[in-house]
C-alpha positions in Angstrom: 33.4 40.8 43.2 34.3 37.7 41.5 36.6 37.7 38.5 35.4 35.2 35.8 37.0 34.2 32.4 35.4 32.3 29.7 38.0 31.0 27.2 37.0 29.8 23.8 39.3 28.4 21.2 38.7 29.8 17.7 37.2 27.2 15.3 39.4 24.7 17.4 39.4 21.6 15.1 39.7 23.4 11.9 42.4 25.7 13.5 44.5 22.6 14.5 44.3 21.3 10.9 45.4 24.6 9.5 48.1 24.8 12.0 49.5 21.2 11.2 49.1 21.5 7.6 50.2 25.0 6.5 48.9 24.4 3.0 45.4 24.6 4.4 46.0 28.2 6.0 43.5 30.5 4.4 41.3 27.9 2.9 37.7 27.0 3.7 38.1 23.9 5.8 35.5 21.6 7.0 36.4 19.0 9.6 33.8 16.1 9.5 32.5 13.2 7.7 32.7 13.2 3.9 30.1 10.5 3.2 26.2 11.2 2.3 25.5 11.0 6.1 28.6 13.0 7.1 28.2 16.1 9.4 30.3 19.1 9.8 32.2 19.0 13.2 34.0 22.1 12.8 34.2 25.0 10.3 37.0 27.3 9.7 36.3 31.1 9.5 37.0 31.2 5.8 34.1 28.8 5.3 31.7 30.2 7.7 31.4 33.3 5.3 29.3 31.0 3.1 26.9 30.0 5.9 28.5 27.0 6.7 28.4 25.9 10.4 28.9 22.8 12.7 26.1 20.3 13.0 25.3 20.9 9.2 25.3 18.0 6.9 28.4 17.9 5.0 26.5 17.6 1.8 24.7 20.8 2.4 28.0 22.5 3.4 29.7 21.7 0.0 26.5 23.0 -1.8 27.1 26.3 -0.2 31.0 26.2 -0.6 31.8 23.7 -3.2 35.8 24.6 -3.0 35.8 23.7 0.7 38.3 21.2 1.8 37.1 18.3 4.0 39.2 17.0 6.4 38.5 13.8 8.6 38.5 14.5 12.4 41.7 13.5 14.5 40.3 13.4 18.0 43.6 12.2 19.7 45.5 15.3 18.2 42.7 17.5 19.4 42.9 16.0 22.9 46.7 16.6 22.8 46.3 20.1 22.1 43.6 20.6 24.6 45.7 19.2 27.2 48.3 21.9 26.4 45.6 24.5 26.6 44.2 23.4 29.9 47.8 23.4 31.4 47.8 27.0 30.7 44.6 27.6 32.5 45.9 25.8 35.6 48.9 28.1 35.7 46.6 30.8 36.7 43.9 29.1 39.0 42.9 25.7 40.2 39.3 26.7 39.5 38.7 25.5 36.0 35.4 24.4 34.6 36.0 22.6 31.3 32.8 22.6 29.1 34.6 20.8 26.3 38.0 20.2 24.8 38.3 23.8 23.6 36.2 25.9 26.2 36.3 26.5 29.8 35.4 28.7 32.7 38.1 30.1 34.9 37.7 31.8 38.4 40.5 34.2 38.7 39.2 36.1 41.8 41.9 35.0 44.1 44.6 35.2 41.4 44.6 38.9 41.0 47.2 39.6 43.8 49.7 37.4 41.9 48.9 38.0 38.3 47.1 41.3 38.0 43.7 42.5 37.0 41.3 40.1 35.1 41.9 41.6 31.8 45.6 41.4 32.2 45.3 37.6 33.2 43.1 37.2 30.0 45.8 38.6 27.8 48.5 36.5 29.3 46.4 33.4 29.0 46.0 34.2 25.3 49.6 34.9 24.7 50.6 31.7 26.4 48.0 29.7 24.4 49.4 31.0 21.1 53.0 30.7 22.1 52.6 26.8 23.0 50.0 25.8 20.4 50.1 28.4 17.5 46.4 28.8 18.0 44.2 31.7 18.9 41.6 31.8 21.8 38.8 34.6 22.5 38.5 35.4 26.1 35.6 37.0 27.9 35.8 38.7 31.2 33.2 39.7 33.7 31.8 39.1 37.3 29.9 36.0 36.4 29.8 33.1 34.0 27.0 34.2 31.8 28.3 37.5 31.1 31.8 36.1 30.6 30.6 33.6 27.9 28.6 36.3 26.2 31.8 38.6 26.2 34.0 35.9 24.6 31.7 35.6 21.6 31.5 39.4 20.9 34.9 39.9 19.4 35.8 36.7 17.9 38.2 35.5 16.5 41.3 36.2 18.6 39.1 38.4 20.8 39.2 40.0 24.4 36.2 41.6 25.7 35.4 42.7 29.2 31.9 43.4 30.5 32.0 45.5 33.9 29.0 45.9 36.2 28.3 49.4 34.7 28.3 48.0 31.2 25.8 45.2 31.5 22.7 46.8 30.2 24.5 48.8 27.5 26.0 45.7 26.1 23.2 43.2 26.6 20.1 45.1 25.8 20.7 45.3 21.9 21.8 41.8 21.5 19.4 39.3 19.9 17.6 36.8 22.3 19.4 34.0 20.5 22.6 35.1 22.3 21.3 34.0 25.6 22.3 30.3 26.3 19.4 28.1 27.1 17.1 29.5 24.6 16.8 27.2 21.7 15.8 27.8 18.0 12.0 26.9 18.7 11.6 29.1 21.7 13.4 32.0 20.1 11.1 31.8 17.2 7.9 32.0 19.4 9.6 35.0 21.4 10.5 36.6 18.2 6.8 36.1 16.9 5.6 37.8 20.0 7.7 41.0 19.2 10.6 40.2 21.5 13.9 40.6 19.3 16.6 41.8 21.9 17.6 40.8 25.5 16.5 44.4 26.5 12.8 43.5 25.4 13.2 40.2 27.1 14.1 41.8 30.4 11.3 43.9 30.6 8.6 41.7 29.0 5.3 41.0 30.9 4.2 37.8 32.4 1.5 37.5 29.9 4.1 36.8 27.2 6.8 34.8 29.3 4.7 32.7 31.4 3.2 30.4 28.8 6.6 29.8 27.5 8.7 29.6 30.7 6.3 29.0 33.5 7.8 29.2 37.1 11.2 30.0 35.3 9.8 33.3 34.0 11.7 35.4 36.7 15.0 33.5 36.1 14.8 34.2 32.4 14.3 37.9 32.9 17.3 37.7 35.2 19.6 36.1 32.7 18.5 38.6 30.2 19.6 41.3 32.8 23.0 39.5 33.1 22.3 38.1 36.7 23.9 34.7 37.2 25.0 33.4 40.7 26.4 30.0 39.4 30.0 29.1 40.6 32.8 27.8 38.6 32.9 24.1 39.4 36.5 22.6 39.1 37.1 19.8 36.8 38.1 17.6 39.8 34.5 17.7 41.0 33.6 14.8 38.7 30.7 12.7 40.0 32.0 9.3 39.0 34.8 7.3 37.4 33.6 4.1 35.9 34.2 1.2 33.6 32.1 -1.8 32.5 32.4 -4.7 30.2 29.8 -6.7 28.5 30.7 -10.5 27.9 30.6 -12.3 24.6 29.6 -15.5 26.6 27.5 -15.1 29.9 29.5 -15.8 33.1 28.4 -18.0 36.0 31.5 -18.9 37.8 32.5 -16.7 40.8 36.2 -17.2 39.8 35.5 -15.9 36.2 33.5 -12.8 37.8 36.3 -12.1 40.2 38.9 -12.0 37.3 36.8 -9.8 35.3 36.0 -7.5 38.3 40.0 -7.3 38.9 40.5 -5.9 35.3 37.6 -3.2 36.0 38.9 -2.1 39.2 42.4 -1.8 37.6 41.0 0.3 34.9 39.0 2.7 37.3 41.9 2.9 39.8 44.3 3.9 36.9 41.9 6.6 35.9 41.4 7.7 39.3 45.1 8.1 39.9 45.6 9.9 36.5 43.0 12.4 37.5 44.7 12.9 41.1 41.4 11.9 42.8 40.4 9.8 45.8 37.1 7.9 46.1 35.0 7.2 49.1 32.2 5.1 47.4 32.5 2.0 45.2 29.4 0.7 43.3 29.3 -2.6 41.4 26.9 -2.9 38.5 25.5 -6.3 37.5 23.3 -7.1 34.5 21.8 -10.7 34.1 21.1 -12.5 30.9 17.5 -11.2 31.0 18.9 -7.6 31.0 17.8 -7.1 34.8 20.2 -4.7 36.2 21.4 -4.6 39.8 23.7 -2.0 41.6 25.4 -2.6 45.1 27.3 0.4 46.7 29.2 1.1 49.7 30.9 4.2 51.2 34.0 4.0 53.3 36.6 6.1 55.0 39.3 7.2 54.5 38.9 7.8 50.7 41.4 5.9 48.7 42.8 5.4 45.2 44.6 2.2 45.7 43.4 -0.6 43.4 43.7 -3.1 46.0 41.5 -1.3 48.3 38.7 -0.6 45.9 38.9 -4.2 44.6 38.6 -5.6 47.9 35.3 -3.6 48.4 33.9 -4.4 45.0 34.5 -8.2 45.6 32.5 -8.0 48.9 29.6 -6.4 47.0 29.8 -8.8 44.2 29.9 -11.7 46.5 26.8 -10.6 48.6 25.0 -10.3 45.4 26.0 -13.8 44.4 24.9 -15.1 47.6 21.4 -13.8 46.7 21.5 -15.2 43.3 23.8 -18.1 43.0 24.7 -19.3 39.3 23.0 -16.3 37.8 24.1 -15.8 34.2 25.9 -12.4 34.1 26.1 -10.6 30.7 27.6 -7.2 32.0 29.8 -6.3 35.0 30.7 -2.5 36.1 32.6 -0.9 38.7 32.1 2.9 39.5 33.9 5.1 42.1 32.1 8.2 43.4 32.2 10.8 46.3 35.4 12.0 44.7 37.8 14.4 46.1 41.2 15.8 45.1 44.1 13.6 46.3 46.1 14.9 49.3 48.1 13.5 52.2 45.7 11.4 54.3 45.2 12.3 57.8 46.7 9.5 60.0 44.6 10.6 62.8 41.3 10.9 60.9 38.1 10.7 62.7 36.2 7.4 62.5 33.6 7.0 59.8 30.2 8.6 60.2 27.2 6.4 60.9 26.2 4.4 58.0 29.7 4.4 56.6 32.2 1.5 56.8 35.9 1.7 56.7 37.6 0.1 53.9 39.2 -3.5 54.2 42.1 -4.0 56.4 45.0 -4.1 54.3 48.4 -4.1 56.1 50.4 -3.8 52.8 48.5 -0.6 51.6 51.7 1.4 51.8 53.4 -1.0 49.7 50.6 -1.0 47.2 50.6 2.7 47.4 54.0 2.4 45.6 52.9 -0.3 43.3 50.0 1.2 41.8 51.8 4.3 40.4 54.7 2.0 39.0 52.2 0.0 37.1 50.7 3.0 35.8 53.9 4.3 34.5 54.8 0.8 32.9 51.3 0.8 31.1 51.6 4.5 30.0 55.0 3.7 28.3 54.3 0.4 27.0 50.7 -0.1 26.6 47.8 -1.2 28.8 48.5 -5.0 28.2 52.1 -4.7 29.2 51.6 -5.9 32.7 48.5 -7.5 34.6 47.6 -8.3 38.2 47.5 -11.9 39.0 43.9 -11.7 40.2 42.7 -10.6 36.6 44.5 -13.6 35.1 42.7 -16.1 37.2 40.1 -17.0 34.8 42.5 -17.8 31.9 45.1 -19.6 34.2 42.6 -22.0 35.5 41.2 -22.8 32.0 44.7 -23.2 30.4 46.3 -25.4 32.9 48.7 -22.6 34.0 50.5 -22.6 30.7 50.8 -18.8 30.7 48.8 -18.6 27.5 45.4 -16.9 28.1 42.5 -17.4 25.8 39.1 -15.6 25.6 35.7 -17.5 26.7 
């Protein structure tokens, strides 16, 4: 049987602010915009007692709790703490599915031999998060994602709750139907007006009540109300695409200008790909003309790569093929996307030839050299900023216009 954890940080943004500013500890704190149109991004547990919750207009929140302290969000700080939290997750399993900065599913089925039973793993995860960040998390433990998520919410804050196979009906049946993820406020109101208040009632409700609301998904809703969920934990590395695009202040027509911009975009997505320890096996180029007509050109290739030179060479071929069809077209937007992603690993030197319909990447004798250059450039930019070093191919536009003075100017 699978072992799934759902980890949810407690009032994450507000808790980070209270941790970083001790004078806020114990006070009702709202993280969000303070203007007339501001919205609550997070609410501390102290302010929730007044009925304040996220997504509420700040004006309304302050009417309910006039003494609340409103703090502007600091997303960079929250991302920094989130990185620490997710690093803890990956110490126990590679199967981590992030839902947001402060929430994730962990499949620890294969981790039990090393770290103990799921509840013990959950307790250790909570302890390490508190030790490294000073914050608390609530963890739900069960044999599927649905039950683990419900469990994590039952004993907040700083909770640890497990739902075993024999506990499902006892725990779920009394819960209000609004506890079931996927049932929105309007649907919940219609169910309640039909006399269905709990998950137990929803589980045994007749088709005459459920079919008008859920149609062909009626049986699935009953299964969810009964705690049945076969969805796997999908690791973070199974992203669909890494992409970057640029809209130009002035439309571009010259092939040289478009190549220079394409090099910048390939550099950006290549850096992101390596930062996520991923390989790509498909390159897509997105082109939007002045009249807003948008085109995409894509190619799959083998073996997968994360080297900027390889990715750029394919992107250039795709762009050039489009330019041959539409010479001198005015281009207002250019984008590069990488897909068919997989975790980076040592490439097989004896890999089979690409399947039918796929083409090998362009022959690049210096690939082993560029494999060392790319990470070096990444480290320089990480330390000194993204503008610290540029590839010559991305400077082509400025150098041609400025007579090789070394001074670039935007056009």
